A tleap script that builds the chain and sets N, CA, C and O, in Angstrom:
source leaprc.protein.ff14SB
mol = sequence {
  NMET SER ALA ILE GLN PHE PHE ILE GLY ALA
  LEU GLY VAL PHE PHE ARG ARG ASN LEU PRO
  VAL VAL LEU ALA PRO MET GLU LEU ILE LEU
  ASN ALA VAL ASN LEU SER PHE LEU ALA PHE
  SER ARG ASP ALA THR GLY ARG ARG VAL VAL
  VAL PHE VAL VAL MET ALA LEU ALA ALA PRO
  ARG TRP GLY SER ASP ALA ARG PHE PRO LEU
  TYR CYS PHE ALA THR ALA THR ARG SER ARG
  SER SER CTHR
}
set mol.1.N position { 115.150 72.168 113.994 }
set mol.1.CA position { 113.785 72.077 114.476 }
set mol.1.C position { 113.213 70.687 114.210 }
set mol.1.O position { 112.582 70.089 115.082 }
set mol.2.N position { 113.438 70.177 112.994 }
set mol.2.CA position { 112.883 68.862 112.684 }
set mol.2.C position { 113.600 67.761 113.453 }
set mol.2.O position { 112.989 66.743 113.777 }
set mol.3.N position { 114.895 67.946 113.756 }
set mol.3.CA position { 115.619 66.940 114.541 }
set mol.3.C position { 115.079 66.868 115.969 }
set mol.3.O position { 114.961 65.784 116.540 }
set mol.4.N position { 114.758 68.014 116.531 }
set mol.4.CA position { 114.178 68.030 117.882 }
set mol.4.C position { 112.807 67.364 117.875 }
set mol.4.O position { 112.485 66.576 118.765 }
set mol.5.N position { 112.008 67.683 116.870 }
set mol.5.CA position { 110.674 67.086 116.761 }
set mol.5.C position { 110.783 65.577 116.550 }
set mol.5.O position { 110.010 64.811 117.126 }
set mol.6.N position { 111.736 65.152 115.730 }
set mol.6.CA position { 111.944 63.721 115.495 }
set mol.6.C position { 112.372 63.026 116.779 }
set mol.6.O position { 111.891 61.931 117.072 }
set mol.7.N position { 113.262 63.636 117.551 }
set mol.7.CA position { 113.738 63.050 118.795 }
set mol.7.C position { 112.609 62.914 119.815 }
set mol.7.O position { 112.507 61.893 120.495 }
set mol.8.N position { 111.774 63.922 119.924 }
set mol.8.CA position { 110.632 63.857 120.852 }
set mol.8.C position { 109.670 62.743 120.431 }
set mol.8.O position { 109.160 62.008 121.277 }
set mol.9.N position { 109.424 62.621 119.128 }
set mol.9.CA position { 108.564 61.547 118.642 }
set mol.9.C position { 109.165 60.177 118.882 }
set mol.9.O position { 108.451 59.238 119.234 }
set mol.10.N position { 110.486 60.049 118.694 }
set mol.10.CA position { 111.148 58.762 118.934 }
set mol.10.C position { 111.072 58.374 120.411 }
set mol.10.O position { 110.865 57.205 120.737 }
set mol.11.N position { 111.238 59.343 121.294 }
set mol.11.CA position { 111.085 59.054 122.721 }
set mol.11.C position { 109.668 58.595 123.046 }
set mol.11.O position { 109.470 57.686 123.852 }
set mol.12.N position { 108.694 59.223 122.417 }
set mol.12.CA position { 107.308 58.819 122.641 }
set mol.12.C position { 107.025 57.411 122.163 }
set mol.12.O position { 106.263 56.679 122.795 }
set mol.13.N position { 107.640 57.019 121.035 }
set mol.13.CA position { 107.438 55.660 120.520 }
set mol.13.C position { 108.110 54.637 121.422 }
set mol.13.O position { 107.544 53.576 121.686 }
set mol.14.N position { 109.317 54.947 121.899 }
set mol.14.CA position { 110.058 53.972 122.693 }
set mol.14.C position { 109.501 53.787 124.095 }
set mol.14.O position { 109.623 52.698 124.657 }
set mol.15.N position { 108.894 54.814 124.677 }
set mol.15.CA position { 108.467 54.725 126.062 }
set mol.15.C position { 106.973 54.459 126.231 }
set mol.15.O position { 106.518 54.328 127.367 }
set mol.16.N position { 106.212 54.376 125.183 }
set mol.16.CA position { 104.786 54.056 125.289 }
set mol.16.C position { 104.569 52.577 125.037 }
set mol.16.O position { 105.365 51.932 124.354 }
set mol.17.N position { 103.495 52.042 125.586 }
set mol.17.CA position { 103.254 50.610 125.478 }
set mol.17.C position { 102.071 50.251 124.563 }
set mol.17.O position { 102.160 49.289 123.800 }
set mol.18.N position { 100.988 50.994 124.626 }
set mol.18.CA position { 99.813 50.590 123.851 }
set mol.18.C position { 99.782 51.305 122.495 }
set mol.18.O position { 100.277 52.424 122.360 }
set mol.19.N position { 99.208 50.657 121.524 }
set mol.19.CA position { 99.258 51.106 120.141 }
set mol.19.C position { 98.590 52.452 119.892 }
set mol.19.O position { 99.181 53.280 119.198 }
set mol.20.N position { 97.401 52.724 120.411 }
set mol.20.CA position { 96.802 54.041 120.113 }
set mol.20.C position { 97.632 55.217 120.612 }
set mol.20.O position { 97.619 56.285 120.000 }
set mol.21.N position { 98.343 55.037 121.701 }
set mol.21.CA position { 99.169 56.118 122.225 }
set mol.21.C position { 100.462 56.238 121.420 }
set mol.21.O position { 101.032 57.327 121.344 }
set mol.22.N position { 100.934 55.159 120.823 }
set mol.22.CA position { 102.158 55.179 120.017 }
set mol.22.C position { 101.921 55.852 118.667 }
set mol.22.O position { 102.861 56.385 118.077 }
set mol.23.N position { 100.708 55.841 118.175 }
set mol.23.CA position { 100.436 56.409 116.855 }
set mol.23.C position { 100.628 57.923 116.808 }
set mol.23.O position { 101.017 58.450 115.766 }
set mol.24.N position { 100.375 58.622 117.881 }
set mol.24.CA position { 100.563 60.074 117.905 }
set mol.24.C position { 102.042 60.452 117.776 }
set mol.24.O position { 102.361 61.328 116.971 }
set mol.25.N position { 102.964 59.832 118.534 }
set mol.25.CA position { 104.380 60.158 118.305 }
set mol.25.C position { 104.889 59.737 116.925 }
set mol.25.O position { 105.797 60.368 116.384 }
set mol.26.N position { 104.310 58.677 116.351 }
set mol.26.CA position { 104.712 58.285 115.001 }
set mol.26.C position { 104.323 59.366 113.988 }
set mol.26.O position { 105.063 59.637 113.043 }
set mol.27.N position { 103.171 59.969 114.194 }
set mol.27.CA position { 102.764 61.065 113.326 }
set mol.27.C position { 103.683 62.276 113.518 }
set mol.27.O position { 103.964 63.006 112.567 }
set mol.28.N position { 104.141 62.479 114.736 }
set mol.28.CA position { 105.100 63.547 115.002 }
set mol.28.C position { 106.414 63.302 114.266 }
set mol.28.O position { 107.021 64.241 113.751 }
set mol.29.N position { 106.852 62.052 114.214 }
set mol.29.CA position { 108.067 61.700 113.475 }
set mol.29.C position { 107.877 61.975 111.986 }
set mol.29.O position { 108.764 62.535 111.342 }
set mol.30.N position { 106.744 61.590 111.443 }
set mol.30.CA position { 106.498 61.825 110.015 }
set mol.30.C position { 106.390 63.312 109.702 }
set mol.30.O position { 106.796 63.750 108.626 }
set mol.31.N position { 105.852 64.085 110.625 }
set mol.31.CA position { 105.817 65.536 110.424 }
set mol.31.C position { 107.224 66.123 110.434 }
set mol.31.O position { 107.502 67.068 109.696 }
set mol.32.N position { 108.111 65.579 111.254 }
set mol.32.CA position { 109.501 66.043 111.271 }
set mol.32.C position { 110.192 65.720 109.956 }
set mol.32.O position { 110.967 66.527 109.442 }
set mol.33.N position { 109.916 64.547 109.413 }
set mol.33.CA position { 110.490 64.184 108.114 }
set mol.33.C position { 109.950 65.103 107.023 }
set mol.33.O position { 110.700 65.525 106.143 }
set mol.34.N position { 108.671 65.412 107.073 }
set mol.34.CA position { 108.092 66.342 106.102 }
set mol.34.C position { 108.733 67.716 106.196 }
set mol.34.O position { 108.983 68.361 105.178 }
set mol.35.N position { 108.999 68.163 107.414 }
set mol.35.CA position { 109.654 69.453 107.606 }
set mol.35.C position { 111.060 69.444 107.001 }
set mol.35.O position { 111.501 70.438 106.425 }
set mol.36.N position { 111.758 68.317 107.136 }
set mol.36.CA position { 113.083 68.196 106.529 }
set mol.36.C position { 112.987 68.207 105.008 }
set mol.36.O position { 113.811 68.834 104.342 }
set mol.37.N position { 111.995 67.524 104.455 }
set mol.37.CA position { 111.801 67.550 103.004 }
set mol.37.C position { 111.592 68.980 102.518 }
set mol.37.O position { 112.170 69.381 101.508 }
set mol.38.N position { 110.785 69.741 103.216 }
set mol.38.CA position { 110.535 71.118 102.804 }
set mol.38.C position { 111.773 71.991 102.951 }
set mol.38.O position { 112.024 72.862 102.118 }
set mol.39.N position { 112.540 71.765 103.999 }
set mol.39.CA position { 113.700 72.618 104.252 }
set mol.39.C position { 114.833 72.354 103.269 }
set mol.39.O position { 115.524 73.289 102.863 }
set mol.40.N position { 115.033 71.107 102.883 }
set mol.40.CA position { 116.197 70.765 102.073 }
set mol.40.C position { 115.895 70.506 100.608 }
set mol.40.O position { 116.805 70.151 99.857 }
set mol.41.N position { 114.665 70.668 100.177 }
set mol.41.CA position { 114.366 70.447 98.757 }
set mol.41.C position { 114.711 71.698 97.961 }
set mol.41.O position { 114.442 72.820 98.389 }
set mol.42.N position { 115.302 71.486 96.813 }
set mol.42.CA position { 115.705 72.609 95.971 }
set mol.42.C position { 114.674 72.905 94.879 }
set mol.42.O position { 114.716 73.962 94.249 }
set mol.43.N position { 113.772 71.987 94.665 }
set mol.43.CA position { 112.728 72.203 93.664 }
set mol.43.C position { 111.387 71.782 94.250 }
set mol.43.O position { 111.252 71.626 95.464 }
set mol.44.N position { 110.416 71.603 93.397 }
set mol.44.CA position { 109.059 71.296 93.871 }
set mol.44.C position { 108.884 69.840 94.278 }
set mol.44.O position { 107.812 69.471 94.757 }
set mol.45.N position { 109.891 69.009 94.107 }
set mol.45.CA position { 109.757 67.596 94.444 }
set mol.45.C position { 109.506 67.396 95.932 }
set mol.45.O position { 108.683 66.561 96.308 }
set mol.46.N position { 110.191 68.138 96.777 }
set mol.46.CA position { 109.983 68.016 98.223 }
set mol.46.C position { 108.573 68.380 98.626 }
set mol.46.O position { 107.979 67.738 99.492 }
set mol.47.N position { 108.034 69.417 97.994 }
set mol.47.CA position { 106.653 69.807 98.313 }
set mol.47.C position { 105.672 68.750 97.859 }
set mol.47.O position { 104.675 68.494 98.534 }
set mol.48.N position { 105.947 68.128 96.712 }
set mol.48.CA position { 105.060 67.063 96.232 }
set mol.48.C position { 105.076 65.865 97.169 }
set mol.48.O position { 104.032 65.276 97.451 }
set mol.49.N position { 106.259 65.508 97.650 }
set mol.49.CA position { 106.359 64.375 98.572 }
set mol.49.C position { 105.611 64.679 99.863 }
set mol.49.O position { 104.924 63.812 100.403 }
set mol.50.N position { 105.740 65.901 100.358 }
set mol.50.CA position { 105.057 66.284 101.589 }
set mol.50.C position { 103.546 66.211 101.412 }
set mol.50.O position { 102.844 65.696 102.282 }
set mol.51.N position { 103.044 66.718 100.302 }
set mol.51.CA position { 101.594 66.671 100.058 }
set mol.51.C position { 101.125 65.230 99.968 }
set mol.51.O position { 100.072 64.886 100.503 }
set mol.52.N position { 101.896 64.382 99.297 }
set mol.52.CA position { 101.508 62.984 99.179 }
set mol.52.C position { 101.503 62.291 100.535 }
set mol.52.O position { 100.584 61.527 100.828 }
set mol.53.N position { 102.514 62.541 101.369 }
set mol.53.CA position { 102.576 61.896 102.685 }
set mol.53.C position { 101.429 62.368 103.568 }
set mol.53.O position { 100.824 61.563 104.277 }
set mol.54.N position { 101.123 63.657 103.536 }
set mol.54.CA position { 100.018 64.173 104.345 }
set mol.54.C position { 98.695 63.565 103.895 }
set mol.54.O position { 97.864 63.202 104.728 }
set mol.55.N position { 98.496 63.452 102.591 }
set mol.55.CA position { 97.255 62.837 102.096 }
set mol.55.C position { 97.192 61.361 102.424 }
set mol.55.O position { 96.122 60.842 102.741 }
set mol.56.N position { 98.321 60.676 102.353 }
set mol.56.CA position { 98.321 59.245 102.683 }
set mol.56.C position { 98.057 59.027 104.165 }
set mol.56.O position { 97.416 58.043 104.534 }
set mol.57.N position { 98.535 59.924 105.023 }
set mol.57.CA position { 98.263 59.791 106.452 }
set mol.57.C position { 96.819 60.126 106.784 }
set mol.57.O position { 96.237 59.536 107.695 }
set mol.58.N position { 96.243 61.056 106.062 }
set mol.58.CA position { 94.873 61.467 106.351 }
set mol.58.C position { 93.845 60.552 105.696 }
set mol.58.O position { 92.663 60.621 106.032 }
set mol.59.N position { 94.267 59.700 104.773 }
set mol.59.CA position { 93.324 58.850 104.042 }
set mol.59.C position { 92.505 57.935 104.948 }
set mol.59.O position { 91.297 57.830 104.737 }
set mol.60.N position { 93.088 57.268 105.944 }
set mol.60.CA position { 92.240 56.421 106.801 }
set mol.60.C position { 91.207 57.218 107.590 }
set mol.60.O position { 90.151 56.686 107.935 }
set mol.61.N position { 91.491 58.469 107.875 }
set mol.61.CA position { 90.527 59.289 108.601 }
set mol.61.C position { 89.356 59.683 107.718 }
set mol.61.O position { 88.228 59.822 108.189 }
set mol.62.N position { 89.636 59.861 106.429 }
set mol.62.CA position { 88.585 60.285 105.513 }
set mol.62.C position { 87.718 59.127 105.040 }
set mol.62.O position { 86.612 59.356 104.550 }
set mol.63.N position { 88.178 57.915 105.170 }
set mol.63.CA position { 87.411 56.762 104.722 }
set mol.63.C position { 87.394 56.676 103.207 }
set mol.63.O position { 88.439 56.769 102.564 }
set mol.64.N position { 86.237 56.501 102.649 }
set mol.64.CA position { 86.131 56.315 101.201 }
set mol.64.C position { 86.329 57.611 100.427 }
set mol.64.O position { 86.516 57.575 99.211 }
set mol.65.N position { 86.292 58.749 101.104 }
set mol.65.CA position { 86.483 60.021 100.416 }
set mol.65.C position { 87.946 60.321 100.136 }
set mol.65.O position { 88.259 61.388 99.609 }
set mol.66.N position { 88.849 59.412 100.474 }
set mol.66.CA position { 90.279 59.649 100.269 }
set mol.66.C position { 90.657 59.593 98.796 }
set mol.66.O position { 91.719 60.084 98.413 }
set mol.67.N position { 89.807 59.005 97.970 }
set mol.67.CA position { 90.158 58.906 96.548 }
set mol.67.C position { 90.177 60.260 95.871 }
set mol.67.O position { 90.989 60.472 94.970 }
set mol.68.N position { 89.328 61.172 96.259 }
set mol.68.CA position { 89.251 62.463 95.581 }
set mol.68.C position { 90.515 63.304 95.744 }
set mol.68.O position { 91.051 63.761 94.734 }
set mol.69.N position { 91.030 63.537 96.971 }
set mol.69.CA position { 92.264 64.332 97.049 }
set mol.69.C position { 93.468 63.634 96.428 }
set mol.69.O position { 94.348 64.304 95.888 }
set mol.70.N position { 93.531 62.299 96.493 }
set mol.70.CA position { 94.627 61.597 95.836 }
set mol.70.C position { 94.529 61.734 94.321 }
set mol.70.O position { 95.549 61.863 93.645 }
set mol.71.N position { 93.324 61.709 93.788 }
set mol.71.CA position { 93.134 61.933 92.356 }
set mol.71.C position { 93.550 63.357 91.983 }
set mol.71.O position { 94.201 63.561 90.958 }
set mol.72.N position { 93.182 64.338 92.802 }
set mol.72.CA position { 93.573 65.728 92.528 }
set mol.72.C position { 95.085 65.882 92.569 }
set mol.72.O position { 95.658 66.603 91.752 }
set mol.73.N position { 95.736 65.212 93.512 }
set mol.73.CA position { 97.185 65.284 93.591 }
set mol.73.C position { 97.825 64.650 92.366 }
set mol.73.O position { 98.782 65.191 91.811 }
set mol.74.N position { 97.303 63.506 91.942 }
set mol.74.CA position { 97.877 62.818 90.791 }
set mol.74.C position { 97.712 63.640 89.518 }
set mol.74.O position { 98.634 63.708 88.706 }
set mol.75.N position { 96.566 64.256 89.336 }
set mol.75.CA position { 96.376 65.056 88.128 }
set mol.75.C position { 97.158 66.367 88.176 }
set mol.75.O position { 97.569 66.873 87.131 }
set mol.76.N position { 97.369 66.920 89.354 }
set mol.76.CA position { 98.114 68.175 89.462 }
set mol.76.C position { 99.606 67.975 89.224 }
set mol.76.O position { 100.277 68.873 88.715 }
set mol.77.N position { 100.126 66.818 89.584 }
set mol.77.CA position { 101.565 66.574 89.443 }
set mol.77.C position { 101.915 65.872 88.139 }
set mol.77.O position { 103.094 65.643 87.868 }
set mol.78.N position { 100.946 65.533 87.341 }
set mol.78.CA position { 101.214 64.852 86.083 }
set mol.78.C position { 101.942 65.805 85.138 }
set mol.78.O position { 101.671 67.005 85.107 }
set mol.79.N position { 102.843 65.258 84.394 }
set mol.79.CA position { 103.617 66.059 83.457 }
set mol.79.C position { 102.700 66.566 82.340 }
set mol.79.O position { 101.936 65.793 81.762 }
set mol.80.N position { 102.774 67.823 82.048 }
set mol.80.CA position { 101.906 68.414 81.034 }
set mol.80.C position { 102.610 68.585 79.691 }
set mol.80.O position { 101.993 69.031 78.724 }
set mol.81.N position { 103.882 68.239 79.621 }
set mol.81.CA position { 104.602 68.402 78.347 }
set mol.81.C position { 104.342 67.203 77.437 }
set mol.81.O position { 104.191 66.071 77.897 }
set mol.82.N position { 104.297 67.476 76.169 }
set mol.82.CA position { 104.083 66.405 75.190 }
set mol.82.C position { 105.367 66.210 74.407 }
set mol.82.O position { 106.155 67.139 74.233 }
set mol.83.N position { 105.567 64.983 73.937 }
set mol.83.CA position { 106.795 64.673 73.197 }
set mol.83.C position { 106.619 64.733 71.715 }
set mol.83.O position { 107.569 64.494 70.970 }
savepdb mol mol.pdb
quit
């Protein structure tokens, strides 16, 4: 499924000319990579990477409010064990 989605996104990037139209297929490619991370991860690392990539992609849309979800992600994934 993710390979098909990646291929469709790659076709969209190669055959489009202007930048705003190319950004949508690029997001489709990144979603395919996220789907692969979720499918092939054996532990929670794949889910963490997916959450980070989704937040990093959504950050320009949120503007200055992007700091809050990134802070929540950083505090949620921080190691809680003490040495």
